[in-house]
C-alpha positions as a Markdown table, in Angstrom:
| # | Residue | x | y | z |
|---|---|---|---|---|
| 1 | Unk | -67.2 | 63.7 | 12.4 |
| 2 | Unk | -67.9 | 65.3 | 9.0 |
| 3 | Unk | -71.1 | 64.0 | 7.7 |
| 4 | Unk | -72.3 | 63.1 | 11.2 |
| 5 | Unk | -72.2 | 66.6 | 12.6 |
| 6 | Unk | -75.3 | 68.6 | 13.4 |
| 7 | Unk | -76.8 | 70.4 | 10.4 |
| 8 | Unk | -75.4 | 73.9 | 10.6 |
| 9 | Unk | -77.2 | 75.2 | 7.5 |
| 10 | Unk | -79.8 | 78.0 | 8.0 |
| 11 | Unk | -83.4 | 77.4 | 7.1 |
| 12 | Unk | -84.3 | 78.6 | 3.6 |
| 13 | Unk | -86.7 | 81.6 | 3.8 |
| 14 | Unk | -89.3 | 82.6 | 1.3 |
| 15 | Unk | -88.0 | 85.1 | -1.2 |
| 16 | Unk | -85.2 | 85.4 | -3.7 |
| 17 | Unk | -81.8 | 84.2 | -2.6 |
| 18 | Unk | -79.1 | 86.7 | -3.4 |
| 19 | Unk | -75.3 | 86.1 | -3.7 |
| 20 | Unk | -73.2 | 88.7 | -1.7 |
| 21 | Unk | -69.5 | 89.6 | -2.2 |
| 22 | Unk | -69.0 | 89.8 | 1.6 |
| 23 | Unk | -70.9 | 89.8 | 4.9 |
| 24 | Unk | -70.4 | 91.3 | 8.4 |
| 25 | Unk | -70.5 | 89.3 | 11.6 |
| 26 | Unk | -69.7 | 90.7 | 15.0 |
| 27 | Unk | -68.3 | 93.9 | 13.4 |
| 28 | Unk | -65.9 | 92.0 | 11.2 |
| 29 | Unk | -66.2 | 91.9 | 7.4 |
| 30 | Unk | -65.7 | 88.4 | 5.8 |
| 31 | Unk | -65.1 | 87.9 | 2.1 |
| 32 | Unk | -65.1 | 85.1 | -0.4 |
| 33 | Unk | -61.9 | 83.1 | 0.0 |
| 34 | Unk | -61.5 | 83.7 | 3.7 |
| 35 | Unk | -60.7 | 80.7 | 5.9 |
| 36 | Unk | -62.7 | 80.8 | 9.1 |
| 37 | Unk | -63.3 | 78.9 | 12.3 |
| 38 | Unk | -66.9 | 77.6 | 12.6 |
| 39 | Unk | -68.7 | 76.9 | 15.8 |
| 40 | Unk | -69.2 | 73.1 | 16.0 |
| 41 | Unk | -72.2 | 73.5 | 18.4 |
| 42 | Unk | -70.7 | 70.7 | 20.5 |
| 43 | Unk | -67.8 | 70.0 | 22.9 |
| 44 | Unk | -65.3 | 69.7 | 20.0 |
| 45 | Unk | -62.6 | 71.7 | 18.4 |
| 46 | Unk | -63.8 | 74.4 | 16.0 |
| 47 | Unk | -64.4 | 73.4 | 12.4 |
| 48 | Unk | -62.2 | 75.0 | 9.7 |
| 49 | Unk | -63.7 | 76.1 | 6.4 |
| 50 | Unk | -63.0 | 78.1 | 3.3 |
| 51 | Unk | -65.8 | 80.4 | 2.3 |
| 52 | Unk | -66.9 | 79.9 | -1.3 |
| 53 | Unk | -70.0 | 82.1 | -1.3 |
| 54 | Unk | -72.3 | 84.3 | 0.8 |
| 55 | Unk | -76.0 | 84.0 | 0.1 |
| 56 | Unk | -78.6 | 86.4 | 1.6 |
| 57 | Unk | -81.7 | 84.5 | 2.6 |
| 58 | Unk | -83.8 | 87.6 | 3.4 |
| 59 | Unk | -83.5 | 91.3 | 3.8 |
| 60 | Unk | -82.0 | 90.9 | 7.2 |
| 61 | Unk | -78.2 | 91.5 | 6.9 |
| 62 | Unk | -77.6 | 88.8 | 9.5 |
| 63 | Unk | -79.7 | 86.2 | 7.7 |
| 64 | Unk | -76.8 | 85.0 | 5.5 |
| 65 | Unk | -75.8 | 81.5 | 4.6 |
| 66 | Unk | -72.3 | 80.4 | 3.8 |
| 67 | Unk | -71.3 | 77.9 | 1.2 |
| 68 | Unk | -68.0 | 76.4 | 2.4 |
| 69 | Unk | -65.4 | 73.7 | 1.7 |
| 70 | Unk | -64.3 | 72.0 | 4.9 |
| 71 | Unk | -60.8 | 71.3 | 6.1 |
| 72 | Unk | -60.5 | 68.0 | 8.1 |
| 73 | Unk | -58.5 | 67.5 | 11.2 |
| 74 | Unk | -56.6 | 64.2 | 11.1 |
| 75 | Unk | -58.9 | 62.6 | 13.7 |
| 76 | Unk | -61.9 | 63.3 | 11.5 |
| 77 | Unk | -60.5 | 61.4 | 8.5 |
| 78 | Unk | -60.2 | 57.7 | 7.8 |
| 79 | Unk | -57.2 | 56.2 | 9.7 |
| 80 | Unk | -57.3 | 58.9 | 12.4 |
| 81 | Unk | -54.4 | 60.9 | 13.8 |
| 82 | Unk | -51.0 | 59.4 | 13.3 |
| 83 | Unk | -47.6 | 60.0 | 15.0 |
| 84 | Unk | -46.4 | 62.2 | 12.2 |
| 85 | Unk | -49.4 | 64.5 | 12.1 |
| 86 | Unk | -48.6 | 67.9 | 13.7 |
| 87 | Unk | -50.8 | 69.5 | 16.2 |
| 88 | Unk | -51.9 | 72.2 | 13.7 |
| 89 | Unk | -52.2 | 69.9 | 10.7 |
| 90 | Unk | -55.4 | 69.8 | 8.7 |
| 91 | Unk | -56.4 | 68.3 | 5.3 |
| 92 | Unk | -57.9 | 70.1 | 2.4 |
| 93 | Unk | -61.0 | 68.3 | 1.2 |
| 94 | Unk | -63.7 | 68.0 | -1.5 |
| 95 | Unk | -66.5 | 68.2 | 1.1 |
| 96 | Unk | -68.7 | 71.2 | 0.4 |
| 97 | Unk | -71.4 | 72.2 | 2.8 |
| 98 | Unk | -73.5 | 75.2 | 4.2 |
| 99 | Unk | -73.4 | 77.0 | 7.5 |
| 100 | Unk | -75.0 | 80.1 | 8.9 |
| 101 | Unk | -73.0 | 83.4 | 9.1 |
| 102 | Unk | -73.6 | 83.5 | 12.8 |
| 103 | Unk | -71.6 | 80.3 | 13.3 |
| 104 | Unk | -68.3 | 82.0 | 12.4 |
| 105 | Unk | -66.0 | 82.3 | 15.4 |
| 106 | Unk | -63.2 | 84.2 | 13.6 |
| 107 | Unk | -60.6 | 84.1 | 10.9 |
| 108 | Unk | -57.8 | 81.6 | 10.7 |
| 109 | Unk | -55.0 | 80.8 | 8.2 |
| 110 | Unk | -54.1 | 77.5 | 6.6 |
| 111 | Unk | -50.5 | 77.7 | 5.3 |
| 112 | Unk | -48.6 | 75.4 | 3.1 |
| 113 | Unk | -46.1 | 73.5 | 5.3 |
| 114 | Unk | -43.1 | 75.7 | 4.3 |
| 115 | Unk | -44.7 | 78.9 | 5.3 |
| 116 | Unk | -46.0 | 77.4 | 8.5 |
| 117 | Unk | -42.5 | 76.2 | 9.4 |
| 118 | Unk | -41.1 | 79.7 | 8.8 |
| 119 | Unk | -43.8 | 81.3 | 11.0 |
| 120 | Unk | -43.0 | 78.8 | 13.7 |
| 121 | Unk | -39.3 | 79.5 | 13.6 |
| 122 | Unk | -40.1 | 83.2 | 13.9 |
| 123 | Unk | -42.4 | 82.5 | 16.8 |
| 124 | Unk | -45.3 | 84.2 | 15.0 |
| 125 | Unk | -47.7 | 81.2 | 15.0 |
| 126 | Unk | -51.0 | 81.6 | 16.8 |
| 127 | Unk | -53.8 | 79.1 | 17.6 |
| 128 | Unk | -55.5 | 80.3 | 14.4 |
| 129 | Unk | -52.6 | 79.1 | 12.2 |
| 130 | Unk | -52.8 | 75.7 | 10.6 |
| 131 | Unk | -50.9 | 73.9 | 7.8 |
| 132 | Unk | -51.9 | 71.6 | 5.1 |
| 133 | Unk | -50.0 | 69.1 | 2.9 |
| 134 | Unk | -52.7 | 66.5 | 2.0 |
| 135 | Unk | -56.0 | 66.7 | 0.3 |
| 136 | Unk | -58.6 | 64.3 | 1.6 |
| 137 | Unk | -61.4 | 63.0 | -0.7 |
| 138 | Unk | -64.1 | 62.4 | 1.8 |
| 139 | Unk | -66.4 | 60.4 | -0.4 |
| 140 | Unk | -63.7 | 58.1 | -1.6 |
| 141 | Unk | -61.8 | 58.1 | 1.7 |
| 142 | Unk | -58.5 | 58.7 | -0.1 |
| 143 | Unk | -55.6 | 61.0 | 0.2 |
| 144 | Unk | -53.5 | 63.0 | -2.3 |
| 145 | Unk | -50.6 | 62.4 | -2.2 |
| 146 | Unk | -51.0 | 58.9 | -0.9 |
| 147 | Unk | -47.3 | 58.6 | -0.2 |
| 148 | Unk | -44.8 | 60.9 | 1.4 |
| 149 | Unk | -41.0 | 60.6 | 2.2 |
| 150 | Unk | -39.9 | 59.2 | 5.5 |
| 151 | Unk | -36.9 | 60.3 | 7.6 |
| 152 | Unk | -34.7 | 59.3 | 10.5 |
| 153 | Unk | -34.3 | 56.0 | 12.2 |
| 154 | Unk | -38.0 | 56.0 | 13.1 |
| 155 | Unk | -38.9 | 56.1 | 9.4 |
| 156 | Unk | -41.8 | 58.6 | 9.8 |
| 157 | Unk | -42.9 | 61.5 | 7.6 |
| 158 | Unk | -41.8 | 65.0 | 8.5 |
| 159 | Unk | -43.6 | 66.6 | 11.5 |
| 160 | Unk | -42.8 | 70.3 | 12.1 |
| 161 | Unk | -43.6 | 69.8 | 15.8 |
| 162 | Unk | -40.5 | 67.5 | 15.9 |
| 163 | Unk | -37.5 | 69.4 | 14.5 |
| 164 | Unk | -34.8 | 67.4 | 12.8 |
| 165 | Unk | -31.1 | 68.0 | 12.1 |
| 166 | Unk | -29.3 | 67.0 | 8.9 |
| 167 | Unk | -26.0 | 65.1 | 8.9 |
| 168 | Unk | -23.3 | 66.9 | 6.9 |
| 169 | Unk | -21.9 | 63.6 | 5.7 |
| 170 | Unk | -24.8 | 61.4 | 4.6 |
| 171 | Unk | -27.3 | 64.3 | 4.3 |
| 172 | Unk | -30.0 | 62.3 | 6.1 |
| 173 | Unk | -32.3 | 64.0 | 8.6 |
| 174 | Unk | -32.7 | 62.8 | 12.2 |
| 175 | Unk | -34.7 | 63.6 | 15.3 |
| 176 | Unk | -32.3 | 64.3 | 18.1 |
| 177 | Unk | -34.3 | 62.1 | 20.5 |
| 178 | Unk | -34.1 | 59.1 | 18.1 |
| 179 | Unk | -30.3 | 59.4 | 18.3 |
| 180 | Unk | -30.5 | 59.9 | 22.1 |
| 181 | Unk | -29.0 | 63.4 | 21.7 |
| 182 | Unk | -29.9 | 66.6 | 23.4 |
| 183 | Unk | -32.0 | 69.2 | 21.5 |
| 184 | Unk | -29.1 | 71.7 | 21.4 |
| 185 | Unk | -27.7 | 69.8 | 18.4 |
| 186 | Unk | -30.4 | 71.6 | 16.4 |
| 187 | Unk | -28.5 | 74.9 | 17.0 |
| 188 | Unk | -25.1 | 73.6 | 15.8 |
| 189 | Unk | -23.7 | 74.8 | 12.5 |
| 190 | Unk | -22.4 | 71.4 | 11.7 |
| 191 | Unk | -23.6 | 67.9 | 12.6 |
| 192 | Unk | -22.4 | 64.4 | 11.9 |
| 193 | Unk | -24.7 | 61.5 | 12.8 |
| 194 | Unk | -23.3 | 58.6 | 15.0 |
| 195 | Unk | -23.2 | 56.2 | 12.0 |
| 196 | Unk | -21.0 | 58.6 | 9.9 |
| 197 | Unk | -18.8 | 59.4 | 12.9 |
| 198 | Unk | -18.2 | 55.7 | 13.3 |
| 199 | Unk | -17.4 | 55.2 | 9.6 |
| 200 | Unk | -15.0 | 58.2 | 9.7 |
| 201 | Unk | -13.2 | 56.9 | 12.8 |
| 202 | Unk | -12.5 | 53.5 | 11.0 |
| 203 | Unk | -11.1 | 55.1 | 7.8 |
| 204 | Unk | -7.6 | 56.0 | 9.1 |
| 205 | Unk | -7.1 | 52.5 | 10.5 |
| 206 | Unk | -8.2 | 50.9 | 7.2 |
| 207 | Unk | -5.8 | 53.2 | 5.2 |
| 208 | Unk | -2.9 | 52.4 | 7.5 |
| 209 | Unk | -3.6 | 48.6 | 7.2 |
| 210 | Unk | -3.7 | 48.9 | 3.4 |
| 211 | Unk | -0.4 | 50.8 | 3.4 |
| 212 | Unk | 1.4 | 48.1 | 5.3 |
| 213 | Unk | 0.1 | 45.4 | 2.9 |
| 214 | Unk | 1.2 | 47.4 | -0.1 |
| 215 | Unk | 4.7 | 47.9 | 1.3 |
| 216 | Unk | 5.0 | 44.3 | 2.1 |
| 217 | Unk | 4.0 | 43.3 | -1.4 |
| 218 | Unk | 6.5 | 45.7 | -2.9 |
| 219 | Unk | 9.3 | 44.3 | -0.8 |
| 220 | Unk | 8.4 | 40.8 | -1.8 |
| 221 | Unk | 8.5 | 41.7 | -5.6 |
| 222 | Unk | 11.9 | 43.4 | -5.1 |
């Protein structure tokens, strides 16, 4: 959608353009560095942008243009939304643009994934909270990083919307549903995956079998 969206930039007025440290919209003061929701002027989710600069286009305090850097939702980038993309996941980008001050819908926050996960565990997350772990280079249609670790039997990257539990034995992470287990295993202090349980169950039998063979060998030598 980025690049094909309706032009949100305000018309350039006659007169000298002036950079501002902040601007007020609907009674809220916004400053450089704020992350905001931008009205898409269409039946689509709000755009997400970081404000780089405010520029006054005239003496009217409402006639202000924003210079922004967009965040992309997964469905807006090449490849589209994948199974491991969380509902609140967005990508940082190198796509800079302009938008009118009047297009701001409100503030939002883009966390790194660790802070987002912590806020989710504390049930503090709102619809204005997002997280980011990739940067999308829109002109090149490339991601950084271009590879991420995979987990579980499904071999998918981490998705904070699908909690995992770590096996105490092999230290691998698993989705309970992939092991056909109930979600309450996420609350247990200790967990052993079915594969490690099976291995541990076989160890006593193997040791006993080895002991008999050793004893028999010793008797033969004697």
